[in-house]
MIDOSE-1310 file (N, C-alpha, C; in nm, 2 decimals, decimal comma, always signed):
residues 113
xxxx	+0,08/-0,13/+0,03/+0,01/-0,01/-0,01/+0,09/+0,11/-0,03; +0,05/+0,22/-0,09/+0,13/+0,35/-0,06/+0,09/+0,47/+0,04; -0,01/+0,40/+0,12/-0,01/+0,47/+0,22/-0,14/+0,62/+0,18; -0,20/+0,63/+0,10/-0,33/+0,72/+0,07/-0,41/+0,63/+0,04
xxxx	-0,54/+0,70/+0,11/-0,69/+0,63/+0,09/-0,77/+0,67/-0,04; -0,78/+0,56/-0,10/-0,86/+0,55/-0,24/-1,00/+0,56/-0,22; -1,09/+0,64/-0,27/-1,26/+0,64/-0,23/-1,28/+0,56/-0,38; -1,38/+0,45/-0,39/-1,44/+0,43/-0,49/-1,51/+0,54/-0,57
xxxx	-1,60/+0,60/-0,51/-1,73/+0,70/-0,58/-1,74/+0,80/-0,48; -1,78/+0,93/-0,51/-1,84/+1,01/-0,42/-1,95/+0,94/-0,38; -2,00/+1,00/-0,26/-2,14/+0,96/-0,22/-2,23/+1,06/-0,30; -2,36/+0,95/-0,35/-2,45/+1,03/-0,40/-2,51/+1,15/-0,35
xxxx	-2,54/+1,26/-0,42/-2,61/+1,37/-0,35/-2,50/+1,45/-0,25; -2,37/+1,42/-0,23/-2,27/+1,49/-0,15/-2,21/+1,58/-0,22; -2,16/+1,71/-0,15/-2,12/+1,80/-0,19/-1,94/+1,79/-0,21; -1,88/+1,80/-0,31/-1,75/+1,81/-0,32/-1,69/+1,95/-0,26
xxxx	-1,60/+1,96/-0,17/-1,54/+2,03/-0,12/-1,50/+2,20/-0,19; -1,40/+2,12/-0,31/-1,40/+2,27/-0,38/-1,50/+2,30/-0,46; -1,62/+2,27/-0,51/-1,72/+2,33/-0,57/-1,82/+2,36/-0,49; -1,79/+2,41/-0,31/-1,90/+2,46/-0,23/-1,89/+2,64/-0,29
xxxx	-1,99/+2,68/-0,26/-1,93/+2,83/-0,25/-1,86/+2,92/-0,14; -1,78/+2,99/-0,19/-1,71/+3,08/-0,08/-1,69/+3,21/-0,11; -1,65/+3,32/-0,05/-1,61/+3,44/-0,09/-1,47/+3,47/-0,01; -1,39/+3,60/-0,03/-1,27/+3,60/+0,01/-1,30/+3,73/+0,14
xxxx	-1,43/+3,77/+0,17/-1,45/+3,88/+0,25/-1,40/+3,83/+0,42; -1,36/+3,91/+0,46/-1,29/+3,89/+0,61/-1,41/+3,88/+0,69; -1,36/+3,78/+0,79/-1,50/+3,77/+0,92/-1,49/+3,87/+0,97; -1,65/+3,89/+1,03/-1,66/+4,00/+1,13/-1,61/+3,95/+1,27
xxxx	-1,60/+4,06/+1,36/-1,57/+4,03/+1,49/-1,64/+3,89/+1,57; -1,79/+3,92/+1,55/-1,84/+3,82/+1,61/-1,81/+3,70/+1,56; -1,83/+3,64/+1,42/-1,75/+3,52/+1,37/-1,64/+3,47/+1,40; -1,56/+3,58/+1,44/-1,44/+3,53/+1,48/-1,45/+3,45/+1,61
xxxx	-1,50/+3,53/+1,70/-1,55/+3,50/+1,85/-1,61/+3,36/+1,85; -1,68/+3,36/+1,75/-1,79/+3,23/+1,77/-1,73/+3,12/+1,71; -1,60/+3,13/+1,62/-1,50/+3,03/+1,61/-1,42/+2,99/+1,73; -1,36/+3,12/+1,76/-1,25/+3,08/+1,86/-1,35/+3,01/+1,98
xxxx	-1,44/+3,01/+2,02/-1,55/+2,93/+2,12/-1,53/+2,82/+2,09; -1,59/+2,79/+1,95/-1,62/+2,68/+1,92/-1,46/+2,57/+1,92; -1,36/+2,61/+1,87/-1,27/+2,57/+1,84/-1,15/+2,62/+1,94; -1,14/+2,56/+2,07/-1,07/+2,62/+2,19/-0,91/+2,60/+2,13
xxxx	-0,82/+2,64/+2,15/-0,65/+2,61/+2,15/-0,64/+2,47/+2,25; -0,60/+2,36/+2,25/-0,58/+2,30/+2,32/-0,45/+2,30/+2,45; -0,48/+2,30/+2,54/-0,32/+2,36/+2,59/-0,25/+2,22/+2,65; -0,11/+2,25/+2,64/-0,04/+2,14/+2,64/-0,04/+2,10/+2,84
xxxx	+0,02/+1,99/+2,88/-0,01/+1,94/+2,99/+0,10/+2,04/+3,09; +0,20/+2,10/+3,09/+0,25/+2,17/+3,17/+0,18/+2,29/+3,18; +0,11/+2,37/+3,07/+0,04/+2,49/+3,12/-0,09/+2,45/+3,18; -0,13/+2,36/+3,17/-0,25/+2,30/+3,22/-0,21/+2,27/+3,39
xxxx	-0,11/+2,23/+3,41/-0,07/+2,19/+3,55/-0,04/+2,32/+3,64; +0,01/+2,41/+3,55/+0,04/+2,53/+3,62/-0,03/+2,61/+3,65; -0,17/+2,61/+3,56/-0,33/+2,68/+3,57/-0,37/+2,63/+3,69; -0,41/+2,49/+3,71/-0,46/+2,42/+3,80/-0,39/+2,45/+3,94
xxxx	-0,28/+2,45/+3,95/-0,19/+2,46/+4,07/-0,18/+2,60/+4,13; -0,24/+2,69/+4,08/-0,25/+2,81/+4,14/-0,31/+2,83/+4,28; -0,43/+2,77/+4,28/-0,54/+2,74/+4,39/-0,42/+2,67/+4,51; -0,37/+2,57/+4,48/-0,30/+2,53/+4,58/-0,19/+2,54/+4,63
xxxx	-0,11/+2,65/+4,56/-0,03/+2,70/+4,60/-0,04/+2,82/+4,70; -0,16/+2,89/+4,65/-0,18/+3,01/+4,71/-0,23/+2,96/+4,85; -0,32/+2,84/+4,88/-0,36/+2,79/+5,01/-0,25/+2,75/+5,09; -0,13/+2,71/+5,02/-0,02/+2,69/+5,09/+0,05/+2,76/+5,16
xxxx	+0,07/+2,87/+5,08/+0,10/+2,99/+5,15/+0,01/+3,08/+5,25; -0,11/+3,07/+5,22/-0,19/+3,12/+5,35/-0,17/+3,00/+5,46; -0,14/+2,89/+5,45/-0,15/+2,80/+5,57/-0,02/+2,83/+5,65; +0,10/+2,85/+5,57/+0,22/+2,88/+5,63/+0,20/+3,02/+5,71
xxxx	+0,15/+3,13/+5,62/+0,13/+3,26/+5,70/+0,07/+3,23/+5,83; -0,07/+3,17/+5,83/-0,16/+3,15/+5,91/-0,10/+3,07/+6,04; +0,03/+2,97/+6,01/+0,10/+2,93/+6,13/+0,20/+2,94/+6,18; +0,25/+3,09/+6,18/+0,36/+3,14/+6,20/+0,29/+3,21/+6,40
xxxx	+0,39/+3,21/+6,47/+0,36/+3,26/+6,59/+0,32/+3,38/+6,62; +0,35/+3,47/+6,52/+0,31/+3,62/+6,49/+0,12/+3,62/+6,51; +0,07/+3,51/+6,41/-0,06/+3,53/+6,41/-0,12/+3,46/+6,53; -0,08/+3,36/+6,60/-0,11/+3,34/+6,71/-0,14/+3,46/+6,83
xxxx	-0,02/+3,53/+6,83/-0,01/+3,61/+6,92/-0,14/+3,76/+6,84; -0,18/+3,75/+6,76/-0,29/+3,84/+6,70/-0,41/+3,81/+6,76; -0,43/+3,67/+6,75/-0,55/+3,62/+6,79/-0,54/+3,62/+6,91; -0,47/+3,60/+7,00/-0,50/+3,61/+7,15/-0,50/+3,74/+7,18
xxxx	-0,43/+3,82/+7,09/-0,49/+4,00/+7,13/-0,63/+4,05/+7,13; -0,69/+4,00/+7,03/-0,81/+4,01/+7,00/-0,91/+3,89/+7,09; -0,88/+3,80/+7,08/-0,96/+3,70/+7,16/-0,89/+3,61/+7,24; -0,85/+3,70/+7,39/-0,79/+3,63/+7,50/-0,84/+3,49/+7,51
xxxx	-0,96/+3,43/+7,50/-1,03/+3,32/+7,56/-0,96/+3,17/+7,45; -0,92/+3,22/+7,35/-0,83/+3,13/+7,26/-0,71/+3,08/+7,33; -0,64/+3,13/+7,43/-0,53/+3,09/+7,49/-0,58/+2,95/+7,58; -0,68/+2,94/+7,64/-0,74/+2,83/+7,73/-0,75/+2,69/+7,62
xxxx	-0,79/+2,70/+7,48/-0,82/+2,58/+7,41/-0,74/+2,57/+7,27; -0,64/+2,48/+7,26/-0,60/+2,47/+7,15/-0,67/+2,46/+7,04; -0,79/+2,40/+7,05/-0,89/+2,36/+6,93/-0,95/+2,49/+6,90; -0,96/+2,59/+7,00/-1,04/+2,74/+6,94/-0,96/+2,80/+6,88
xxxx	-0,81/+2,82/+6,89/-0,74/+2,85/+6,83/-0,72/+2,83/+6,65; -0,71/+2,68/+6,66/-0,68/+2,63/+6,54/-0,83/+2,67/+6,47; -0,97/+2,66/+6,52/-1,06/+2,69/+6,46/-1,08/+2,82/+6,41; -1,03/+2,94/+6,48/-1,04/+3,05/+6,46/-0,95/+3,10/+6,34
xxxx	-0,81/+3,00/+6,36/-0,70/+3,03/+6,25/-0,78/+2,97/+6,10; -0,82/+2,87/+6,13/-0,90/+2,79/+6,00/-1,00/+2,90/+5,91; -1,09/+2,93/+6,00/-1,21/+3,04/+5,98/-1,11/+3,13/+5,91; -1,02/+3,21/+5,93/-0,95/+3,32/+5,92/-0,91/+3,28/+5,78
xxxx	-0,84/+3,16/+5,77/-0,76/+3,11/+5,64/-0,88/+3,11/+5,53; -1,00/+3,03/+5,55/-1,09/+3,00/+5,46/-1,15/+3,13/+5,42; -1,18/+3,23/+5,49/-1,22/+3,38/+5,49/-1,12/+3,49/+5,37; -1,01/+3,45/+5,43/-0,91/+3,51/+5,34/-0,91/+3,46/+5,20
xxxx	-0,89/+3,35/+5,20/-0,91/+3,26/+5,07/-1,02/+3,32/+4,98; -1,15/+3,34/+5,01/-1,29/+3,34/+4,96/-1,26/+3,50/+4,91; -1,25/+3,56/+5,02/-1,19/+3,71/+4,96/-1,13/+3,77/+4,83; -1,00/+3,67/+4,88/-0,90/+3,71/+4,74/-0,94/+3,63/+4,64
xxxx	-1,00/+3,51/+4,65/-1,06/+3,45/+4,54/-1,13/+3,52/+4,43; -1,24/+3,58/+4,51/-1,36/+3,66/+4,45/-1,32/+3,77/+4,40; -1,25/+3,87/+4,48/-1,15/+4,01/+4,44/-1,10/+3,96/+4,33; -1,01/+3,87/+4,31/-0,93/+3,83/+4,16/-1,00/+3,80/+4,07
xxxx	-1,11/+3,73/+4,08/-1,19/+3,68/+3,99/-1,28/+3,79/+3,93; -1,33/+3,90/+4,00/-1,41/+4,01/+3,98/-1,31/+4,14/+3,90; -1,18/+4,11/+3,93/-1,10/+4,20/+3,81/-1,11/+4,14/+3,70; -1,08/+3,99/+3,72/-1,03/+3,92/+3,56/-1,14/+3,95/+3,45
x	-1,27/+3,93/+3,51/-1,37/+3,95/+3,42/-1,40/+4,10/+3,34
């Protein structure tokens, strides 16, 4: 075999691509947007990993920041009752971490749009 595909006969009633009507006019902005939305560019694996890992990296950084002793001191300064229970301290810091993440993520997304 030579590696090419040979078709016996065209399908009855089918259009031959070279005989379809076309013009040389430039597509409009809306037509370009429609085509771009239908045929999105496939991202390579490394760019997908980088895009998807942004949230995980941000949460990791927040965790490190909220684990610092300085943050413990700030929590105790505003809520002295957190000194009696380590669970209360962890709970308060977890809520602060979640709130910080939510605010930053939604603020970033609102600016991106």
